[in-house]
N, CA, C and O atoms as a Tripos MOL2 file, in Angstrom:
@<TRIPOS>MOLECULE
protein
  300   299    75     0     0
PROTEIN
NO_CHARGES

@<TRIPOS>ATOM
      1 N         -29.9990  -35.4070 -121.9790 N.3       1 MET1
      2 CA        -31.6530  -35.3100 -121.3520 C.3       1 MET1
      3 C         -31.1760  -34.1720 -119.7040 C.2       1 MET1
      4 O         -31.4920  -33.0030 -119.4840 O.2       1 MET1
      5 N         -30.5300  -34.9220 -119.0360 N.am      2 VAL2
      6 CA        -29.9980  -34.2960 -117.4570 C.3       2 VAL2
      7 C         -29.5470  -32.6280 -117.8270 C.2       2 VAL2
      8 O         -29.6450  -31.7350 -116.9850 O.2       2 VAL2
      9 N         -29.0990  -32.4260 -119.0780 N.am      3 LYS3
     10 CA        -28.5140  -30.7040 -119.3080 C.3       3 LYS3
     11 C         -29.9130  -30.0630 -119.7800 C.2       3 LYS3
     12 O         -29.7470  -28.9610 -120.3020 O.2       3 LYS3
     13 N         -31.0440  -30.4240 -119.7300 N.am      4 ARG4
     14 CA        -32.0020  -29.8410 -120.2380 C.3       4 ARG4
     15 C         -32.5830  -29.1210 -119.0170 C.2       4 ARG4
     16 O         -33.6900  -29.4370 -118.5820 O.2       4 ARG4
     17 N         -31.7550  -28.0450 -118.4000 N.am      5 VAL5
     18 CA        -32.2700  -27.5720 -117.0980 C.3       5 VAL5
     19 C         -33.8010  -26.7210 -116.9210 C.2       5 VAL5
     20 O         -34.5540  -26.6190 -115.9530 O.2       5 VAL5
     21 N         -33.8650  -26.2340 -118.1690 N.am      6 ARG6
     22 CA        -35.2690  -25.4740 -118.2010 C.3       6 ARG6
     23 C         -36.5400  -26.5520 -117.7670 C.2       6 ARG6
     24 O         -37.4750  -26.3440 -116.9950 O.2       6 ARG6
     25 N         -36.1810  -27.8900 -118.6330 N.am      7 LYS7
     26 CA        -37.4550  -28.7140 -118.8130 C.3       7 LYS7
     27 C         -37.1770  -29.5260 -117.4110 C.2       7 LYS7
     28 O         -38.1490  -30.0070 -116.8290 O.2       7 LYS7
     29 N         -36.1150  -29.6520 -116.9690 N.am      8 ILE8
     30 CA        -35.9200  -30.3170 -115.4260 C.3       8 ILE8
     31 C         -36.6550  -29.4200 -114.1130 C.2       8 ILE8
     32 O         -37.1370  -29.9990 -113.1390 O.2       8 ILE8
     33 N         -36.6520  -28.0110 -114.2560 N.am      9 ARG9
     34 CA        -36.9230  -27.1420 -113.4200 C.3       9 ARG9
     35 C         -38.7040  -27.0180 -113.5110 C.2       9 ARG9
     36 O         -39.4950  -27.1830 -112.5830 O.2       9 ARG9
     37 N         -39.0060  -26.6770 -114.9450 N.am     10 GLU10
     38 CA        -40.4550  -26.8770 -115.2150 C.3      10 GLU10
     39 C         -41.1220  -27.8380 -114.8180 C.2      10 GLU10
     40 O         -42.1140  -27.6460 -114.1150 O.2      10 GLU10
     41 N         -40.6300  -29.3760 -115.2640 N.am     11 THR11
     42 CA        -41.3590  -30.5520 -114.3250 C.3      11 THR11
     43 C         -41.1780  -30.5900 -113.2280 C.2      11 THR11
     44 O         -42.1000  -31.1850 -112.6700 O.2      11 THR11
     45 N         -40.1940  -30.1430 -112.3530 N.am     12 ALA12
     46 CA        -40.1970  -30.1950 -110.7850 C.3      12 ALA12
     47 C         -41.2310  -29.2980 -110.2100 C.2      12 ALA12
     48 O         -41.9270  -29.5990 -109.2400 O.2      12 ALA12
     49 N         -41.2930  -28.1400 -110.8840 N.am     13 MET13
     50 CA        -42.5250  -27.0680 -110.2070 C.3      13 MET13
     51 C         -43.8210  -27.9590 -110.4530 C.2      13 MET13
     52 O         -44.5330  -28.4630 -109.5850 O.2      13 MET13
     53 N         -43.9660  -28.0400 -111.8630 N.am     14 LYS14
     54 CA        -45.4980  -28.8550 -112.0480 C.3      14 LYS14
     55 C         -45.7100  -29.9300 -111.3090 C.2      14 LYS14
     56 O         -46.8550  -30.1160 -110.8980 O.2      14 LYS14
     57 N         -44.7510  -30.7910 -111.0050 N.am     15 TRP15
     58 CA        -44.6380  -32.1020 -110.1400 C.3      15 TRP15
     59 C         -45.1650  -31.5050 -108.7290 C.2      15 TRP15
     60 O         -46.2110  -31.7680 -108.1360 O.2      15 TRP15
     61 N         -44.1640  -30.6620 -108.3920 N.am     16 LEU16
     62 CA        -44.6990  -30.2770 -106.8600 C.3      16 LEU16
     63 C         -46.3220  -29.7620 -106.5650 C.2      16 LEU16
     64 O         -47.0660  -29.9500 -105.6020 O.2      16 LEU16
     65 N         -46.5030  -29.0240 -107.8610 N.am     17 GLU17
     66 CA        -48.0750  -28.1920 -107.8050 C.3      17 GLU17
     67 C         -49.1910  -29.3530 -107.9000 C.2      17 GLU17
     68 O         -50.3710  -29.1200 -107.6370 O.2      17 GLU17
     69 N         -48.7410  -30.5730 -108.2840 N.am     18 LYS18
     70 CA        -49.8800  -31.3900 -107.9140 C.3      18 LYS18
     71 C         -50.6540  -31.6420 -106.7110 C.2      18 LYS18
     72 O         -49.8870  -31.9220 -105.7890 O.2      18 LYS18
     73 N         -51.7890  -31.6500 -106.3830 N.am     19 PRO19
     74 CA        -52.6770  -31.6270 -105.5510 C.3      19 PRO19
     75 C         -52.2640  -32.8440 -104.6570 C.2      19 PRO19
     76 O         -51.9620  -32.7860 -103.4650 O.2      19 PRO19
     77 N         -52.3000  -33.7520 -105.3050 N.am     20 THR20
     78 CA        -52.0930  -35.3250 -104.7250 C.3      20 THR20
     79 C         -51.0510  -36.3610 -105.0780 C.2      20 THR20
     80 O         -50.7250  -36.3720 -106.2650 O.2      20 THR20
     81 N         -50.6310  -36.9870 -104.5050 N.am     21 GLU21
     82 CA        -49.5560  -37.9650 -104.6700 C.3      21 GLU21
     83 C         -49.8940  -38.8980 -106.1160 C.2      21 GLU21
     84 O         -49.0750  -39.3300 -106.9270 O.2      21 GLU21
     85 N         -51.3680  -39.0350 -106.1210 N.am     22 ARG22
     86 CA        -51.5750  -40.0080 -107.6040 C.3      22 ARG22
     87 C         -51.4930  -39.1290 -108.5970 C.2      22 ARG22
     88 O         -50.8750  -39.4680 -109.6060 O.2      22 ARG22
     89 N         -52.1220  -37.7660 -108.5190 N.am     23 SER23
     90 CA        -51.9900  -36.9180 -109.6600 C.3      23 SER23
     91 C         -50.2100  -36.4350 -109.7400 C.2      23 SER23
     92 O         -49.7740  -35.7910 -110.6940 O.2      23 SER23
     93 N         -49.6400  -36.7270 -108.9730 N.am     24 ALA24
     94 CA        -48.2210  -36.5750 -109.3030 C.3      24 ALA24
     95 C         -47.4060  -37.4410 -110.1510 C.2      24 ALA24
     96 O         -46.5900  -37.2030 -111.0420 O.2      24 ALA24
     97 N         -48.0830  -39.0500 -109.3600 N.am     25 ASP25
     98 CA        -47.5610  -40.0660 -110.0330 C.3      25 ASP25
     99 C         -48.2500  -40.2820 -111.6580 C.2      25 ASP25
    100 O         -47.7000  -41.0140 -112.4810 O.2      25 ASP25
    101 N         -49.4930  -39.5440 -111.9450 N.am     26 HIS26
    102 CA        -49.8620  -39.8720 -113.0450 C.3      26 HIS26
    103 C         -48.9530  -38.7900 -114.1500 C.2      26 HIS26
    104 O         -48.6590  -39.0980 -115.3060 O.2      26 HIS26
    105 N         -48.6360  -37.5870 -113.5340 N.am     27 TYR27
    106 CA        -48.0410  -36.7240 -114.0270 C.3      27 TYR27
    107 C         -46.6030  -37.3100 -114.6890 C.2      27 TYR27
    108 O         -46.2790  -37.3730 -115.8750 O.2      27 TYR27
    109 N         -45.8280  -37.7330 -113.4230 N.am     28 GLU28
    110 CA        -44.5320  -38.6240 -113.8800 C.3      28 GLU28
    111 C         -44.8670  -39.7160 -115.1290 C.2      28 GLU28
    112 O         -44.1810  -39.7720 -116.1490 O.2      28 GLU28
    113 N         -45.7870  -40.3870 -114.9240 N.am     29 ARG29
    114 CA        -46.1390  -41.5770 -115.9800 C.3      29 ARG29
    115 C         -46.2690  -40.5190 -117.5670 C.2      29 ARG29
    116 O         -45.8800  -40.9510 -118.6520 O.2      29 ARG29
    117 N         -46.7890  -39.3350 -117.4130 N.am     30 GLN30
    118 CA        -47.0320  -39.1140 -118.8080 C.3      30 GLN30
    119 C         -45.9250  -38.4220 -119.3140 C.2      30 GLN30
    120 O         -45.7740  -38.4830 -120.5340 O.2      30 GLN30
    121 N         -45.0240  -37.7040 -118.5860 N.am     31 VAL31
    122 CA        -43.7540  -37.0890 -118.9080 C.3      31 VAL31
    123 C         -42.9490  -38.1960 -119.0300 C.2      31 VAL31
    124 O         -42.3760  -38.1560 -120.1190 O.2      31 VAL31
    125 N         -42.6480  -39.1990 -118.3660 N.am     32 THR32
    126 CA        -41.8060  -40.5770 -118.8880 C.3      32 THR32
    127 C         -42.3930  -40.9870 -120.1380 C.2      32 THR32
    128 O         -41.6040  -40.8970 -121.0780 O.2      32 THR32
    129 N         -43.6560  -41.4530 -120.4590 N.am     33 GLU33
    130 CA        -44.1440  -41.9560 -121.6430 C.3      33 GLU33
    131 C         -43.7370  -40.9390 -122.9660 C.2      33 GLU33
    132 O         -43.4430  -41.3850 -124.0750 O.2      33 GLU33
    133 N         -43.7730  -39.7200 -122.6760 N.am     34 ALA34
    134 CA        -43.6050  -38.8170 -123.7850 C.3      34 ALA34
    135 C         -41.9000  -38.8290 -124.1560 C.2      34 ALA34
    136 O         -41.3340  -38.8540 -125.2490 O.2      34 ALA34
    137 N         -41.3740  -38.8020 -122.8000 N.am     35 MET35
    138 CA        -39.5680  -39.0080 -123.0870 C.3      35 MET35
    139 C         -39.3940  -40.1040 -124.1560 C.2      35 MET35
    140 O         -38.9700  -39.9210 -125.2970 O.2      35 MET35
    141 N         -39.8150  -41.3540 -123.5750 N.am     36 GLU36
    142 CA        -39.8300  -42.7670 -123.9270 C.3      36 GLU36
    143 C         -40.3080  -42.8890 -125.5210 C.2      36 GLU36
    144 O         -39.9060  -43.8660 -126.1540 O.2      36 GLU36
    145 N         -41.0080  -42.0810 -126.0560 N.am     37 ALA37
    146 CA        -41.4250  -41.9420 -127.1120 C.3      37 ALA37
    147 C         -40.4400  -41.0710 -128.1410 C.2      37 ALA37
    148 O         -40.0380  -41.5960 -129.1790 O.2      37 ALA37
    149 N         -40.0890  -39.7440 -127.7910 N.am     38 SER38
    150 CA        -39.0310  -39.2310 -128.3530 C.3      38 SER38
    151 C         -37.8510  -39.8090 -128.1780 C.2      38 SER38
    152 O         -37.0000  -39.3680 -128.9510 O.2      38 SER38
    153 N         -37.5040  -40.5840 -127.4930 N.am     39 LEU39
    154 CA        -35.9670  -41.0630 -127.3770 C.3      39 LEU39
    155 C         -36.1750  -42.4390 -128.5350 C.2      39 LEU39
    156 O         -35.3390  -42.7140 -129.3950 O.2      39 LEU39
    157 N         -37.1580  -43.0100 -128.3720 N.am     40 LYS40
    158 CA        -37.4780  -44.0060 -129.6710 C.3      40 LYS40
    159 C         -37.4000  -43.5730 -130.8410 C.2      40 LYS40
    160 O         -36.8980  -44.2200 -131.7600 O.2      40 LYS40
    161 N         -37.8370  -42.5430 -130.9420 N.am     41 LYS41
    162 CA        -37.6690  -42.0490 -132.6530 C.3      41 LYS41
    163 C         -36.5770  -41.5980 -132.7970 C.2      41 LYS41
    164 O         -36.2900  -41.3570 -133.9700 O.2      41 LYS41
    165 N         -35.5950  -41.3110 -131.8310 N.am     42 LEU42
    166 CA        -34.3310  -41.2450 -132.1220 C.3      42 LEU42
    167 C         -33.3150  -42.0820 -132.1180 C.2      42 LEU42
    168 O         -32.1290  -41.7910 -132.2800 O.2      42 LEU42
    169 N         -33.9720  -43.5680 -131.8550 N.am     43 GLY43
    170 CA        -33.2880  -44.8250 -132.1980 C.3      43 GLY43
    171 C         -32.3710  -45.2950 -131.0040 C.2      43 GLY43
    172 O         -31.4700  -46.0980 -131.2480 O.2      43 GLY43
    173 N         -32.5720  -44.8140 -129.6880 N.am     44 LEU44
    174 CA        -32.1250  -45.0480 -128.6870 C.3      44 LEU44
    175 C         -32.2960  -46.6180 -128.1810 C.2      44 LEU44
    176 O         -33.3830  -47.0530 -127.8010 O.2      44 LEU44
    177 N         -31.2460  -47.3060 -128.2180 N.am     45 PRO45
    178 CA        -31.3870  -48.7750 -127.1160 C.3      45 PRO45
    179 C         -32.1130  -48.5820 -125.8140 C.2      45 PRO45
    180 O         -31.7930  -47.7300 -124.9860 O.2      45 PRO45
    181 N         -33.1900  -49.4930 -125.6740 N.am     46 ASP46
    182 CA        -33.8210  -49.4990 -124.5240 C.3      46 ASP46
    183 C         -33.2330  -49.1150 -123.1270 C.2      46 ASP46
    184 O         -33.7430  -48.3710 -122.2890 O.2      46 ASP46
    185 N         -31.8630  -49.8950 -123.0530 N.am     47 LEU47
    186 CA        -30.7720  -49.6300 -121.8500 C.3      47 LEU47
    187 C         -30.7470  -48.1420 -121.9210 C.2      47 LEU47
    188 O         -31.4140  -47.4800 -121.1250 O.2      47 LEU47
    189 N         -30.1010  -47.6580 -122.7220 N.am     48 GLU48
    190 CA        -29.7280  -46.0230 -122.7780 C.3      48 GLU48
    191 C         -30.9650  -45.2380 -122.2710 C.2      48 GLU48
    192 O         -30.9760  -44.3990 -121.3700 O.2      48 GLU48
    193 N         -32.1500  -45.7330 -123.1300 N.am     49 MET49
    194 CA        -33.2270  -44.7970 -122.9040 C.3      49 MET49
    195 C         -33.5100  -44.8620 -121.1910 C.2      49 MET49
    196 O         -33.6140  -43.8070 -120.5650 O.2      49 MET49
    197 N         -33.6180  -46.1330 -120.5340 N.am     50 ALA50
    198 CA        -34.1260  -46.1810 -119.3550 C.3      50 ALA50
    199 C         -32.8630  -45.3790 -118.3370 C.2      50 ALA50
    200 O         -32.9180  -45.0730 -117.1460 O.2      50 ALA50
    201 N         -32.0470  -45.2460 -119.0760 N.am     51 GLU51
    202 CA        -30.3510  -44.5580 -118.2370 C.3      51 GLU51
    203 C         -31.1740  -43.0400 -118.3660 C.2      51 GLU51
    204 O         -31.5430  -42.4350 -117.3590 O.2      51 GLU51
    205 N         -31.3440  -42.6490 -119.4260 N.am     52 GLN52
    206 CA        -31.8250  -41.4440 -119.7930 C.3      52 GLN52
    207 C         -32.8830  -40.6130 -118.8960 C.2      52 GLN52
    208 O         -32.7900  -39.4600 -118.4760 O.2      52 GLN52
    209 N         -33.8860  -41.5340 -118.7380 N.am     53 VAL53
    210 CA        -35.3180  -41.5800 -118.0620 C.3      53 VAL53
    211 C         -34.9010  -41.2810 -116.7590 C.2      53 VAL53
    212 O         -35.2320  -40.2440 -116.1820 O.2      53 VAL53
    213 N         -34.0310  -42.3400 -116.1670 N.am     54 THR54
    214 CA        -33.7500  -42.3590 -114.7450 C.3      54 THR54
    215 C         -32.8980  -41.0880 -114.1910 C.2      54 THR54
    216 O         -33.0970  -40.5600 -113.0970 O.2      54 THR54
    217 N         -31.9610  -40.7080 -115.0930 N.am     55 ALA55
    218 CA        -30.9950  -39.6800 -114.7000 C.3      55 ALA55
    219 C         -32.0980  -38.3050 -114.9070 C.2      55 ALA55
    220 O         -31.9640  -37.2740 -114.2480 O.2      55 ALA55
    221 N         -32.9860  -38.4660 -115.7430 N.am     56 PHE56
    222 CA        -33.7220  -36.9560 -115.9250 C.3      56 PHE56
    223 C         -34.8450  -36.7770 -114.7040 C.2      56 PHE56
    224 O         -35.3300  -35.6810 -114.4220 O.2      56 PHE56
    225 N         -35.1890  -38.0390 -114.0140 N.am     57 TRP57
    226 CA        -36.2890  -38.1920 -112.7560 C.3      57 TRP57
    227 C         -35.1090  -37.5340 -111.6440 C.2      57 TRP57
    228 O         -35.3550  -36.5370 -110.9650 O.2      57 TRP57
    229 N         -34.0090  -38.1580 -111.6000 N.am     58 SER58
    230 CA        -33.0730  -38.0120 -110.5790 C.3      58 SER58
    231 C         -32.9160  -36.3300 -110.3470 C.2      58 SER58
    232 O         -33.1180  -35.6660 -109.3310 O.2      58 SER58
    233 N         -32.5120  -35.9510 -111.5860 N.am     59 ALA59
    234 CA        -32.4690  -34.4160 -111.8320 C.3      59 ALA59
    235 C         -33.6160  -33.5100 -111.3070 C.2      59 ALA59
    236 O         -33.5090  -32.4740 -110.6510 O.2      59 ALA59
    237 N         -35.0850  -34.3290 -111.8780 N.am     60 VAL60
    238 CA        -36.2410  -33.2760 -111.3060 C.3      60 VAL60
    239 C         -36.2050  -33.8260 -109.7750 C.2      60 VAL60
    240 O         -36.4530  -32.8110 -109.1240 O.2      60 VAL60
    241 N         -36.0770  -34.5980 -109.1130 N.am     61 ASP61
    242 CA        -36.0950  -34.8230 -107.5480 C.3      61 ASP61
    243 C         -35.3530  -33.8070 -107.0950 C.2      61 ASP61
    244 O         -35.8110  -32.8570 -106.4610 O.2      61 ASP61
    245 N         -34.2670  -33.9520 -107.3770 N.am     62 ARG62
    246 CA        -33.1020  -32.9380 -106.8080 C.3      62 ARG62
    247 C         -33.6120  -31.2130 -106.9200 C.2      62 ARG62
    248 O         -33.4910  -30.4040 -106.0010 O.2      62 ARG62
    249 N         -34.1050  -30.9670 -108.0720 N.am     63 GLU63
    250 CA        -34.5520  -29.9470 -108.2940 C.3      63 GLU63
    251 C         -35.7630  -29.4490 -107.3850 C.2      63 GLU63
    252 O         -35.8950  -28.3480 -106.8500 O.2      63 GLU63
    253 N         -36.7380  -30.7150 -107.3460 N.am     64 ALA64
    254 CA        -38.0010  -30.4570 -106.6480 C.3      64 ALA64
    255 C         -37.5870  -29.9950 -104.9360 C.2      64 ALA64
    256 O         -38.0690  -29.0370 -104.3320 O.2      64 ALA64
    257 N         -36.4530  -31.0910 -104.3460 N.am     65 ARG65
    258 CA        -36.1830  -30.8610 -103.1130 C.3      65 ARG65
    259 C         -35.0540  -29.4000 -102.9520 C.2      65 ARG65
    260 O         -34.7380  -28.9670 -101.8430 O.2      65 ARG65
    261 N         -34.7270  -28.9970 -103.8100 N.am     66 ARG66
    262 CA        -34.0240  -27.6730 -103.8790 C.3      66 ARG66
    263 C         -35.5230  -26.5560 -103.4980 C.2      66 ARG66
    264 O         -35.7410  -25.8850 -102.4880 O.2      66 ARG66
    265 N         -36.2230  -26.6970 -104.5650 N.am     67 ILE67
    266 CA        -37.2910  -25.6420 -104.4990 C.3      67 ILE67
    267 C         -38.2660  -25.8510 -103.1240 C.2      67 ILE67
    268 O         -38.7100  -24.8770 -102.5160 O.2      67 ILE67
    269 N         -38.4310  -26.6950 -102.8780 N.am     68 MET68
    270 CA        -38.9600  -26.9800 -101.5170 C.3      68 MET68
    271 C         -38.1470  -26.5660 -100.1680 C.2      68 MET68
    272 O         -38.6940  -26.2920  -99.1000 O.2      68 MET68
    273 N         -36.9610  -26.5680 -100.3690 N.am     69 ASP69
    274 CA        -36.0670  -26.2580  -99.2010 C.3      69 ASP69
    275 C         -35.8750  -24.6280  -99.2720 C.2      69 ASP69
    276 O         -35.7290  -23.8820  -98.3040 O.2      69 ASP69
    277 N         -35.9170  -24.2230 -100.8090 N.am     70 ALA70
    278 CA        -35.8630  -22.6410 -100.8600 C.3      70 ALA70
    279 C         -37.1090  -22.2200 -100.2850 C.2      70 ALA70
    280 O         -36.9670  -21.2260  -99.5720 O.2      70 ALA70
    281 N         -38.3800  -22.6910 -100.3700 N.am     71 GLN71
    282 CA        -39.7380  -22.2670  -99.5930 C.3      71 GLN71
    283 C         -39.5810  -22.7080  -98.6120 C.2      71 GLN71
    284 O         -40.7340  -22.5670  -98.2020 O.2      71 GLN71
    285 N         -39.1560  -23.0940  -97.9440 N.am     72 GLN72
    286 CA        -39.2750  -23.4080  -96.5160 C.3      72 GLN72
    287 C         -38.2060  -22.3930  -95.8750 C.2      72 GLN72
    288 O         -38.7250  -21.7390  -94.9710 O.2      72 GLN72
    289 N         -37.1220  -22.1460  -96.0540 N.am     73 TRP73
    290 CA        -36.2370  -21.0040  -95.5910 C.3      73 TRP73
    291 C         -36.9130  -19.6200  -95.9410 C.2      73 TRP73
    292 O         -36.6990  -18.7260  -95.1230 O.2      73 TRP73
    293 N         -37.6270  -19.3380  -96.9350 N.am     74 GLN74
    294 CA        -38.2410  -18.2240  -97.1680 C.3      74 GLN74
    295 C         -39.3360  -17.9840  -96.0580 C.2      74 GLN74
    296 O         -39.4890  -16.8250  -95.6740 O.2      74 GLN74
    297 N         -40.1950  -19.0950  -95.4520 N.am     75 GLY75
    298 CA        -41.0640  -18.8290  -94.6290 C.3      75 GLY75
    299 C         -42.1170  -19.2860  -95.4280 C.2      75 GLY75
    300 O         -43.2750  -19.2280  -95.0150 O.2      75 GLY75
@<TRIPOS>BOND
     1     1     2 1
     2     2     3 1
     3     3     4 2
     4     3     5 am
     5     5     6 1
     6     6     7 1
     7     7     8 2
     8     7     9 am
     9     9    10 1
    10    10    11 1
    11    11    12 2
    12    11    13 am
    13    13    14 1
    14    14    15 1
    15    15    16 2
    16    15    17 am
    17    17    18 1
    18    18    19 1
    19    19    20 2
    20    19    21 am
    21    21    22 1
    22    22    23 1
    23    23    24 2
    24    23    25 am
    25    25    26 1
    26    26    27 1
    27    27    28 2
    28    27    29 am
    29    29    30 1
    30    30    31 1
    31    31    32 2
    32    31    33 am
    33    33    34 1
    34    34    35 1
    35    35    36 2
    36    35    37 am
    37    37    38 1
    38    38    39 1
    39    39    40 2
    40    39    41 am
    41    41    42 1
    42    42    43 1
    43    43    44 2
    44    43    45 am
    45    45    46 1
    46    46    47 1
    47    47    48 2
    48    47    49 am
    49    49    50 1
    50    50    51 1
    51    51    52 2
    52    51    53 am
    53    53    54 1
    54    54    55 1
    55    55    56 2
    56    55    57 am
    57    57    58 1
    58    58    59 1
    59    59    60 2
    60    59    61 am
    61    61    62 1
    62    62    63 1
    63    63    64 2
    64    63    65 am
    65    65    66 1
    66    66    67 1
    67    67    68 2
    68    67    69 am
    69    69    70 1
    70    70    71 1
    71    71    72 2
    72    71    73 am
    73    73    74 1
    74    74    75 1
    75    75    76 2
    76    75    77 am
    77    77    78 1
    78    78    79 1
    79    79    80 2
    80    79    81 am
    81    81    82 1
    82    82    83 1
    83    83    84 2
    84    83    85 am
    85    85    86 1
    86    86    87 1
    87    87    88 2
    88    87    89 am
    89    89    90 1
    90    90    91 1
    91    91    92 2
    92    91    93 am
    93    93    94 1
    94    94    95 1
    95    95    96 2
    96    95    97 am
    97    97    98 1
    98    98    99 1
    99    99   100 2
   100    99   101 am
   101   101   102 1
   102   102   103 1
   103   103   104 2
   104   103   105 am
   105   105   106 1
   106   106   107 1
   107   107   108 2
   108   107   109 am
   109   109   110 1
   110   110   111 1
   111   111   112 2
   112   111   113 am
   113   113   114 1
   114   114   115 1
   115   115   116 2
   116   115   117 am
   117   117   118 1
   118   118   119 1
   119   119   120 2
   120   119   121 am
   121   121   122 1
   122   122   123 1
   123   123   124 2
   124   123   125 am
   125   125   126 1
   126   126   127 1
   127   127   128 2
   128   127   129 am
   129   129   130 1
   130   130   131 1
   131   131   132 2
   132   131   133 am
   133   133   134 1
   134   134   135 1
   135   135   136 2
   136   135   137 am
   137   137   138 1
   138   138   139 1
   139   139   140 2
   140   139   141 am
   141   141   142 1
   142   142   143 1
   143   143   144 2
   144   143   145 am
   145   145   146 1
   146   146   147 1
   147   147   148 2
   148   147   149 am
   149   149   150 1
   150   150   151 1
   151   151   152 2
   152   151   153 am
   153   153   154 1
   154   154   155 1
   155   155   156 2
   156   155   157 am
   157   157   158 1
   158   158   159 1
   159   159   160 2
   160   159   161 am
   161   161   162 1
   162   162   163 1
   163   163   164 2
   164   163   165 am
   165   165   166 1
   166   166   167 1
   167   167   168 2
   168   167   169 am
   169   169   170 1
   170   170   171 1
   171   171   172 2
   172   171   173 am
   173   173   174 1
   174   174   175 1
   175   175   176 2
   176   175   177 am
   177   177   178 1
   178   178   179 1
   179   179   180 2
   180   179   181 am
   181   181   182 1
   182   182   183 1
   183   183   184 2
   184   183   185 am
   185   185   186 1
   186   186   187 1
   187   187   188 2
   188   187   189 am
   189   189   190 1
   190   190   191 1
   191   191   192 2
   192   191   193 am
   193   193   194 1
   194   194   195 1
   195   195   196 2
   196   195   197 am
   197   197   198 1
   198   198   199 1
   199   199   200 2
   200   199   201 am
   201   201   202 1
   202   202   203 1
   203   203   204 2
   204   203   205 am
   205   205   206 1
   206   206   207 1
   207   207   208 2
   208   207   209 am
   209   209   210 1
   210   210   211 1
   211   211   212 2
   212   211   213 am
   213   213   214 1
   214   214   215 1
   215   215   216 2
   216   215   217 am
   217   217   218 1
   218   218   219 1
   219   219   220 2
   220   219   221 am
   221   221   222 1
   222   222   223 1
   223   223   224 2
   224   223   225 am
   225   225   226 1
   226   226   227 1
   227   227   228 2
   228   227   229 am
   229   229   230 1
   230   230   231 1
   231   231   232 2
   232   231   233 am
   233   233   234 1
   234   234   235 1
   235   235   236 2
   236   235   237 am
   237   237   238 1
   238   238   239 1
   239   239   240 2
   240   239   241 am
   241   241   242 1
   242   242   243 1
   243   243   244 2
   244   243   245 am
   245   245   246 1
   246   246   247 1
   247   247   248 2
   248   247   249 am
   249   249   250 1
   250   250   251 1
   251   251   252 2
   252   251   253 am
   253   253   254 1
   254   254   255 1
   255   255   256 2
   256   255   257 am
   257   257   258 1
   258   258   259 1
   259   259   260 2
   260   259   261 am
   261   261   262 1
   262   262   263 1
   263   263   264 2
   264   263   265 am
   265   265   266 1
   266   266   267 1
   267   267   268 2
   268   267   269 am
   269   269   270 1
   270   270   271 1
   271   271   272 2
   272   271   273 am
   273   273   274 1
   274   274   275 1
   275   275   276 2
   276   275   277 am
   277   277   278 1
   278   278   279 1
   279   279   280 2
   280   279   281 am
   281   281   282 1
   282   282   283 1
   283   283   284 2
   284   283   285 am
   285   285   286 1
   286   286   287 1
   287   287   288 2
   288   287   289 am
   289   289   290 1
   290   290   291 1
   291   291   292 2
   292   291   293 am
   293   293   294 1
   294   294   295 1
   295   295   296 2
   296   295   297 am
   297   297   298 1
   298   298   299 1
   299   299   300 2
@<TRIPOS>SUBSTRUCTURE
     1 MET1         2 RESIDUE 1 A MET
     2 VAL2         6 RESIDUE 1 A VAL
     3 LYS3        10 RESIDUE 1 A LYS
     4 ARG4        14 RESIDUE 1 A ARG
     5 VAL5        18 RESIDUE 1 A VAL
     6 ARG6        22 RESIDUE 1 A ARG
     7 LYS7        26 RESIDUE 1 A LYS
     8 ILE8        30 RESIDUE 1 A ILE
     9 ARG9        34 RESIDUE 1 A ARG
    10 GLU10       38 RESIDUE 1 A GLU
    11 THR11       42 RESIDUE 1 A THR
    12 ALA12       46 RESIDUE 1 A ALA
    13 MET13       50 RESIDUE 1 A MET
    14 LYS14       54 RESIDUE 1 A LYS
    15 TRP15       58 RESIDUE 1 A TRP
    16 LEU16       62 RESIDUE 1 A LEU
    17 GLU17       66 RESIDUE 1 A GLU
    18 LYS18       70 RESIDUE 1 A LYS
    19 PRO19       74 RESIDUE 1 A PRO
    20 THR20       78 RESIDUE 1 A THR
    21 GLU21       82 RESIDUE 1 A GLU
    22 ARG22       86 RESIDUE 1 A ARG
    23 SER23       90 RESIDUE 1 A SER
    24 ALA24       94 RESIDUE 1 A ALA
    25 ASP25       98 RESIDUE 1 A ASP
    26 HIS26      102 RESIDUE 1 A HIS
    27 TYR27      106 RESIDUE 1 A TYR
    28 GLU28      110 RESIDUE 1 A GLU
    29 ARG29      114 RESIDUE 1 A ARG
    30 GLN30      118 RESIDUE 1 A GLN
    31 VAL31      122 RESIDUE 1 A VAL
    32 THR32      126 RESIDUE 1 A THR
    33 GLU33      130 RESIDUE 1 A GLU
    34 ALA34      134 RESIDUE 1 A ALA
    35 MET35      138 RESIDUE 1 A MET
    36 GLU36      142 RESIDUE 1 A GLU
    37 ALA37      146 RESIDUE 1 A ALA
    38 SER38      150 RESIDUE 1 A SER
    39 LEU39      154 RESIDUE 1 A LEU
    40 LYS40      158 RESIDUE 1 A LYS
    41 LYS41      162 RESIDUE 1 A LYS
    42 LEU42      166 RESIDUE 1 A LEU
    43 GLY43      170 RESIDUE 1 A GLY
    44 LEU44      174 RESIDUE 1 A LEU
    45 PRO45      178 RESIDUE 1 A PRO
    46 ASP46      182 RESIDUE 1 A ASP
    47 LEU47      186 RESIDUE 1 A LEU
    48 GLU48      190 RESIDUE 1 A GLU
    49 MET49      194 RESIDUE 1 A MET
    50 ALA50      198 RESIDUE 1 A ALA
    51 GLU51      202 RESIDUE 1 A GLU
    52 GLN52      206 RESIDUE 1 A GLN
    53 VAL53      210 RESIDUE 1 A VAL
    54 THR54      214 RESIDUE 1 A THR
    55 ALA55      218 RESIDUE 1 A ALA
    56 PHE56      222 RESIDUE 1 A PHE
    57 TRP57      226 RESIDUE 1 A TRP
    58 SER58      230 RESIDUE 1 A SER
    59 ALA59      234 RESIDUE 1 A ALA
    60 VAL60      238 RESIDUE 1 A VAL
    61 ASP61      242 RESIDUE 1 A ASP
    62 ARG62      246 RESIDUE 1 A ARG
    63 GLU63      250 RESIDUE 1 A GLU
    64 ALA64      254 RESIDUE 1 A ALA
    65 ARG65      258 RESIDUE 1 A ARG
    66 ARG66      262 RESIDUE 1 A ARG
    67 ILE67      266 RESIDUE 1 A ILE
    68 MET68      270 RESIDUE 1 A MET
    69 ASP69      274 RESIDUE 1 A ASP
    70 ALA70      278 RESIDUE 1 A ALA
    71 GLN71      282 RESIDUE 1 A GLN
    72 GLN72      286 RESIDUE 1 A GLN
    73 TRP73      290 RESIDUE 1 A TRP
    74 GLN74      294 RESIDUE 1 A GLN
    75 GLY75      298 RESIDUE 1 A GLY
């Protein structure tokens, strides 16, 4: 899941575009639920599924910080 760079970037950008923390949290829940449903269909155990989701959101957070840093640097 972490290797899905395009999905991570797209998710980070959409997450940052949310106008409020509440809407960002809602978006995060939607993405998480969709990921869990997909992983469950693949038959992943709950622990592995949780690890994958956590790793994905850690990667999204790093990408969001990178995007924000780049925007600040550009002015």
